[in-house]
N, C-alpha and C positions, 0 to 999 in steps of 0.2 A: 578392592573396588567392587561396588555393587553394580548391578545392571542399571539401576535407576540413576546412579551418579554418572555413569558413562553416557546414558541417554541425555541427561541434563547438559553435559559438556558438549555433546554432538549438537543439541539444539542451539546452544549459545554460539558455537562456531558457525553453524549454518546461518544464524541471524546476523552475525558479524560479517559473514561473506556477502550476504545480500546488501548490508549497509555499505560495505566497501564498494560493491558494484554500483550502487546508486551514486555514491560520491564521485567515482571515476567517470561515470556518464555525465554528471553535472560539470565536472572540471574540464572534460573534453569539449563541452559545449554542444552536446547532442540535442537536437530539437525535441526529441521525445522526453527528455528529462528537464522538466521545468522546476522552478524554485518550490512551487507548491508540492510537487511530487517528491522533491528531496526532503522537505520538512515532514511530510506525511510518512515517508519511508523511515526517516530517523526516529520518529515517535513510535511507529509500529515495531521496527526491528530492535530498537534499544529496549523497548518494553518486553519483548519476547526474550531477549538475552538476559535482562535483569530478572524476570520472573523464573527463567529456567535455572539461573545460578542461585537465586535467593527465593526459593518457593515460600518461605515463611513470611516474606514481605507482603504477599497477597493477603494474608490473614490480617496483618496490621493495617494495611491500606483499607481493606473492607470494613474493619472496625471503625476506623476514623471517618469513613464515608457513610457509615450507618447501614451498610448492607448486611452485616452479621457474619455470613460465612464466605469463605474464599471462593466457593463455586459461583456464588452470585456475582462476585467481582469479575470472574472470567466470563460469565454470560454477558455482563454489561460491556466489557471490553470487546467481546465478540460482536455485539450489536454495533458498537462504534466502528469497528473495522468493516463490517458489512455495509454500513451506510457510506463510509468513505469509498469503498469499492464501487457501490452503486452510483455514487456521484461521478466517479471517474468513467464508468461505463456509459453513463448518460452523456458526458462530455465527448467521449469518443464517437458515439452514435451521431451526435449533432455535427461533429466535424466531418464525418463520412457523408452525412446528408448534404452538407454544404458543398463538399467536393463533387458529389454526384450531380447536384444541381448545376454547378459550374461547367462540368463536362457536357451535360445535356445542352446547356445554352450555347456553348462553343460549337458543338456538333450541329445544332439547329442553324446557327448563324453561318457556318461554313457551307451547309447545304443550300441556304438561301442565296448566298453570294455566287454559288456555282450556276444557278439557274438564271 
């Protein structure tokens, strides 16, 4: 076994463990795991597992999509992943902003009723 093969197996196992974790959170009904998060996790981690186990598939996919080289496909997939992550971060920030606004309103109303 070569070092590259071992690294590919470790990458695939890591991706599958993250995928299993996402499914367990969803099946337990945790609030932090929405259906959108589950679908996004499935797409990302299954892609990582597939590309780590079948690296030649990236070349075939990139040729079919017209990108030419495998590296371009990885860059494109990286941009997609970054955009998904940014979308999730924006959603988290909006939720935090709503929570802070609600806390400030409740605090202001409680101080108003005390006087």
